[in-house]
NUGU-618252 format. One record per residue: x, y, z of N, C-alpha, C in turn; residue number from 1; residue in one letter. Coordinates in Angstrom, 3 decimals. Layout:
BEGIN
nx_ny_nz_cax_cay_caz_cx_cy_cz_lumro_finu
X_Y_Z_X_Y_Z_X_Y_Z_NUM_a
...
END
This chain:
BEGIN
nx_ny_nz_cax_cay_caz_cx_cy_cz_lumro_finu
0.850_-1.181_-0.002_-0.002_0.012_-0.003_0.882_1.228_0.006_1_x
0.629_2.098_-0.912_1.470_3.274_-1.050_0.620_4.537_-0.798_2_x
1.068_5.389_0.124_0.349_6.609_0.427_0.871_7.755_-0.428_3_x
-0.035_8.569_-0.868_0.379_9.782_-1.587_1.031_10.750_-0.613_4_x
1.736_11.702_-1.137_2.426_12.668_-0.289_1.425_13.455_0.551_5_x
0.295_13.814_-0.030_-0.771_14.545_0.695_-1.303_13.711_1.852_6_x
-1.562_12.440_1.592_-2.113_11.553_2.639_-1.096_11.364_3.751_7_x
0.174_11.244_3.442_1.214_11.076_4.427_1.322_12.330_5.332_8_x
1.247_13.506_4.722_1.306_14.742_5.497_0.089_14.850_6.411_9_x
-1.087_14.475_5.900_-2.300_14.477_6.695_-2.214_13.522_7.878_10_x
-1.684_12.332_7.622_-1.501_11.345_8.664_-0.570_11.838_9.759_11_x
0.528_12.449_9.362_1.493_12.981_10.340_0.848_14.083_11.166_12_x
0.065_14.943_10.493_-0.629_16.006_11.208_-1.595_15.445_12.257_13_x
-2.356_14.430_11.880_-3.299_13.816_12.833_-2.604_13.175_14.005_14_x
-1.486_12.586_13.779_-0.717_11.938_14.867_-0.202_13.019_15.823_15_x
0.342_14.101_15.288_0.869_15.181_16.121_-0.286_15.829_16.914_16_x
-1.417_16.052_16.259_-2.574_16.613_16.952_-3.070_15.710_18.065_17_x
-3.110_14.416_17.824_-3.551_13.468_18.853_-2.575_13.450_20.031_18_x
-1.301_13.498_19.760_-0.326_13.509_20.851_-0.425_14.806_21.663_19_x
-0.661_15.915_20.986_-0.825_17.196_21.681_-2.037_17.205_22.592_20_x
-3.145_16.624_22.109_-4.361_16.560_22.908_-4.145_15.655_24.129_21_x
-3.480_14.532_23.912_-3.170_13.607_25.038_-2.287_14.295_26.062_22_x
-1.287_15.027_25.600_-0.381_15.718_26.526_-1.149_16.753_27.341_23_x
-2.068_17.475_26.710_-2.868_18.454_27.463_-3.720_17.778_28.515_24_x
-4.261_16.618_28.177_-5.129_15.906_29.146_-4.327_15.511_30.377_25_x
-3.056_15.186_30.187_-2.246_14.783_31.340_-1.693_15.993_32.091_26_x
-1.633_17.168_31.478_-1.102_18.328_32.136_-2.150_19.310_32.634_27_x
-3.423_19.089_32.272_-4.490_19.977_32.728_-4.600_19.890_34.237_28_x
-4.887_21.051_34.893_-5.044_21.047_36.326_-6.118_20.046_36.759_29_x
-5.843_19.334_37.796_-6.819_18.344_38.309_-7.845_19.036_39.161_30_x
-9.083_18.772_38.890_-10.201_19.347_39.649_-11.152_18.228_40.000_31_x
-11.783_18.324_41.155_-12.730_17.314_41.598_-14.153_17.826_41.519_32_x
-15.101_16.890_41.435_-16.496_17.260_41.464_-17.263_16.651_40.313_33_x
-18.546_16.955_40.296_-19.420_16.473_39.227_-19.102_17.244_37.935_34_x
-19.271_16.583_36.814_-19.068_17.260_35.528_-20.271_18.152_35.235_35_x
-20.018_19.239_34.521_-21.074_20.160_34.143_-22.172_19.452_33.341_36_x
-21.807_18.615_32.392_-22.790_17.902_31.592_-23.720_17.031_32.444_37_x
-23.175_16.418_33.490_-23.958_15.580_34.386_-24.994_16.428_35.136_38_x
-24.546_17.527_35.685_-25.469_18.411_36.421_-26.491_19.021_35.490_39_x
-26.045_19.447_34.329_-26.934_20.126_33.356_-28.061_19.211_32.908_40_x
-27.814_17.917_32.828_-28.830_16.976_32.352_-30.037_16.885_33.284_41_x
-29.842_17.098_34.585_-30.947_17.063_35.553_-30.585_17.843_36.788_42_x
-30.507_19.161_36.695_-29.987_19.988_37.792_-30.809_19.905_39.093_43_x
-32.102_19.741_38.968_-32.940_19.756_40.175_-32.945_18.408_40.912_44_x
-32.207_17.443_40.374_-32.049_16.170_41.078_-31.046_16.332_42.233_45_x
-30.263_17.398_42.233_-29.236_17.616_43.230_-29.764_18.543_44.340_46_x
-29.869_18.004_45.524_-30.365_18.745_46.676_-29.206_19.055_47.598_47_x
-29.209_20.191_48.182_-28.131_20.557_49.134_-26.873_20.943_48.360_48_x
-25.766_20.981_49.092_-24.493_21.424_48.501_-23.849_20.322_47.689_49_x
-23.371_20.712_46.495_-22.627_19.801_45.629_-21.343_20.451_45.202_50_x
-20.432_19.643_44.637_-19.195_20.192_44.101_-19.178_19.905_42.614_51_x
-18.903_20.925_41.805_-18.890_20.839_40.358_-17.515_21.305_39.885_52_x
-16.996_20.642_38.866_-15.730_21.068_38.259_-15.992_21.517_36.853_53_x
-15.247_22.504_36.396_-15.425_22.980_35.035_-14.396_24.068_34.696_54_x
-14.544_24.553_33.481_-13.670_25.643_33.004_-14.522_26.889_32.860_55_x
-13.988_28.033_33.259_-14.690_29.292_33.177_-14.765_29.689_31.705_56_x
-16.012_29.854_31.183_-16.210_30.161_29.780_-16.566_31.627_29.545_57_x
-17.085_32.268_30.542_-17.480_33.663_30.367_-17.812_34.318_31.719_58_x
-17.788_35.604_31.712_-18.042_36.381_32.945_-19.225_37.320_32.750_59_x
-19.983_37.458_33.814_-21.080_38.450_33.878_-20.840_39.268_35.149_60_x
-19.837_40.138_35.165_-19.479_40.846_36.379_-20.579_41.736_36.960_61_x
-21.431_42.279_36.070_-22.524_43.130_36.554_-23.546_42.367_37.385_62_x
-23.575_41.040_37.227_-24.490_40.181_37.975_-23.773_39.301_39.007_63_x
-22.461_39.470_39.116_-21.622_38.610_39.972_-21.784_37.141_39.608_64_x
-21.731_36.878_38.299_-21.922_35.544_37.765_-20.794_35.202_36.766_65_x
-20.571_33.887_36.622_-19.718_33.406_35.554_-20.294_32.084_35.032_66_x
-19.841_31.700_33.860_-20.326_30.499_33.203_-19.223_29.458_33.202_67_x
-19.582_28.207_33.511_-18.623_27.108_33.469_-19.101_26.060_32.461_68_x
-18.110_25.516_31.742_-18.351_24.407_30.788_-17.762_23.136_31.351_69_x
-18.120_22.035_30.731_-17.656_20.715_31.172_-16.120_20.600_31.096_70_x
-15.556_20.070_32.132_-14.111_19.868_32.278_-13.563_18.983_31.164_71_x
-14.254_17.889_30.880_-13.777_16.933_29.847_-13.820_17.548_28.470_72_x
-14.878_18.276_28.176_-14.989_18.927_26.870_-13.919_20.008_26.708_73_x
-13.621_20.732_27.779_-12.596_21.765_27.742_-11.238_21.127_27.416_74_x
-10.931_20.024_28.079_-9.642_19.337_27.847_-9.552_18.816_26.410_75_x
-10.644_18.238_25.935_-10.650_17.676_24.567_-10.624_18.786_23.490_76_x
-11.378_19.851_23.706_-11.508_20.916_22.723_-10.363_21.939_22.802_77_x
-9.795_22.084_24.002_-8.729_23.059_24.260_-9.218_24.495_24.075_78_x
-10.525_24.683_24.278_-11.138_26.025_24.137_-12.386_26.074_24.973_79_x
-12.746_27.267_25.365_-14.001_27.451_26.107_-15.171_27.718_25.179_80_x
-14.915_27.780_23.875_-15.952_28.123_22.919_-16.704_26.908_22.352_81_x
-16.247_25.682_22.593_-16.855_24.492_21.955_-18.206_24.079_22.508_82_x
-18.346_23.839_23.797_-19.583_23.240_24.312_-20.821_24.118_24.194_83_x
-21.962_23.468_24.023_-23.248_24.159_23.942_-23.931_24.210_25.315_84_x
-23.406_23.455_26.256_-23.992_23.413_27.608_-23.060_24.093_28.587_85_x
-23.660_24.847_29.494_-22.880_25.444_30.574_-23.794_25.679_31.733_86_x
-23.137_25.952_32.870_-23.869_26.276_34.096_-23.545_27.702_34.482_87_x
-24.572_28.448_34.838_-24.389_29.814_35.338_-24.111_29.682_36.830_88_x
-23.027_30.328_37.265_-22.612_30.304_38.686_-22.739_31.710_39.269_89_x
-23.435_31.811_40.363_-23.568_33.065_41.097_-22.567_33.010_42.244_90_x
-21.685_34.013_42.313_-20.626_33.989_43.309_-20.411_35.382_43.874_91_x
-19.977_35.455_45.116_-19.597_36.745_45.718_-18.083_36.853_45.614_92_x
-17.570_38.030_45.676_-16.129_38.251_45.605_-15.643_38.318_44.186_93_x
-14.317_38.227_44.047_-13.681_38.331_42.726_-14.021_37.097_41.893_94_x
-14.404_37.350_40.641_-14.740_36.233_39.709_-13.448_35.672_39.137_95_x
-13.407_34.349_38.899_-12.201_33.761_38.273_-12.085_34.200_36.821_96_x
-10.872_34.103_36.276_-10.622_34.484_34.888_-11.153_33.447_33.927_97_x
-11.545_33.921_32.753_-11.994_33.026_31.689_-10.883_32.058_31.322_98_x
-11.232_30.791_31.114_-10.266_29.749_30.734_-9.680_29.024_31.933_99_x
-9.919_29.487_33.124_-9.359_28.820_34.349_-10.209_27.632_34.736_100_x
-9.556_26.609_35.239_-10.273_25.441_35.808_-10.689_25.803_37.223_101_x
-11.921_25.415_37.563_-12.443_25.751_38.891_-13.197_24.564_39.512_102_x
-13.196_24.528_40.831_-14.065_23.659_41.604_-15.029_24.574_42.348_103_x
-16.299_24.272_42.225_-17.319_25.126_42.840_-18.147_24.303_43.807_104_x
-18.267_24.764_45.041_-19.193_24.178_46.004_-20.404_25.107_46.057_105_x
-21.597_24.535_45.990_-22.759_25.364_46.058_-24.029_24.533_45.894_106_x
-25.157_25.242_45.805_-26.465_24.583_45.700_-27.165_25.107_44.459_107_x
-27.884_24.206_43.811_-28.689_24.538_42.648_-29.947_25.275_43.086_108_x
-30.240_26.386_42.422_-31.460_27.162_42.712_-32.136_27.528_41.393_109_x
-33.448_27.603_41.422_-34.204_28.021_40.243_-33.880_29.501_39.953_110_x
-33.707_29.779_38.653_-33.495_31.157_38.216_-33.820_31.196_36.724_111_x
-34.964_31.724_36.407_-35.419_31.744_35.002_-34.557_32.600_34.109_112_x
-33.766_33.516_34.669_-32.932_34.367_33.842_-31.631_33.673_33.395_113_x
-31.351_32.514_33.959_-30.131_31.780_33.608_-30.480_30.658_32.605_114_x
-29.490_30.252_31.836_-29.692_29.166_30.868_-30.152_27.923_31.611_115_x
-31.154_27.257_31.121_-31.661_26.049_31.775_-32.597_26.327_32.910_116_x
-32.748_27.584_33.270_-33.665_27.946_34.357_-33.116_27.698_35.757_117_x
-31.781_27.605_35.855_-31.210_27.364_37.157_-29.842_28.032_37.262_118_x
-29.363_28.212_38.497_-28.063_28.756_38.754_-27.423_27.971_39.877_119_x
-26.120_27.828_39.848_-25.389_27.228_40.960_-24.932_28.361_41.856_120_x
-25.534_28.461_43.016_-25.226_29.511_43.991_-24.003_29.071_44.778_121_x
-22.842_29.656_44.483_-21.565_29.190_45.024_-21.329_29.674_46.441_122_x
-20.947_28.709_47.306_-20.454_29.067_48.618_-18.943_29.117_48.644_123_x
-18.310_28.463_47.642_-16.860_28.429_47.548_-16.460_28.189_46.100_124_x
-15.457_28.949_45.668_-14.888_28.750_44.305_-13.393_28.642_44.444_125_x
-12.829_27.522_43.979_-11.374_27.323_43.994_-10.882_27.277_42.580_126_x
-9.880_28.099_42.277_-9.219_28.072_40.958_-8.108_27.037_41.031_127_x
-8.076_26.143_40.041_-7.104_25.042_40.027_-5.944_25.347_39.124_128_x
END
């Protein structure tokens, strides 16, 4: 079997891309907690305080809120722009920077102004 020059270059590119993605997965900050996608699928199933891990995708400083996306999708995509699901987090104090990995402790509360009709009201936010 003989590969054309174009196919060989494409194959090498895919191998390098795969190795880069794997390296990022091993070097990404470790965070604990439920994944955003898990919580997003049924947020009102969680009663009391929970811990969620994710990547900060956006800030709403005028509302003391930020958005988190799924940790696994962030590692795979290497960007905060990929996922279509996120959780709105209400927090007091300084908001974490976009792109940072975070662990959030808090409780799910109804909030029609947030995506999905809920917000994670944070009692603690740790940047990883």
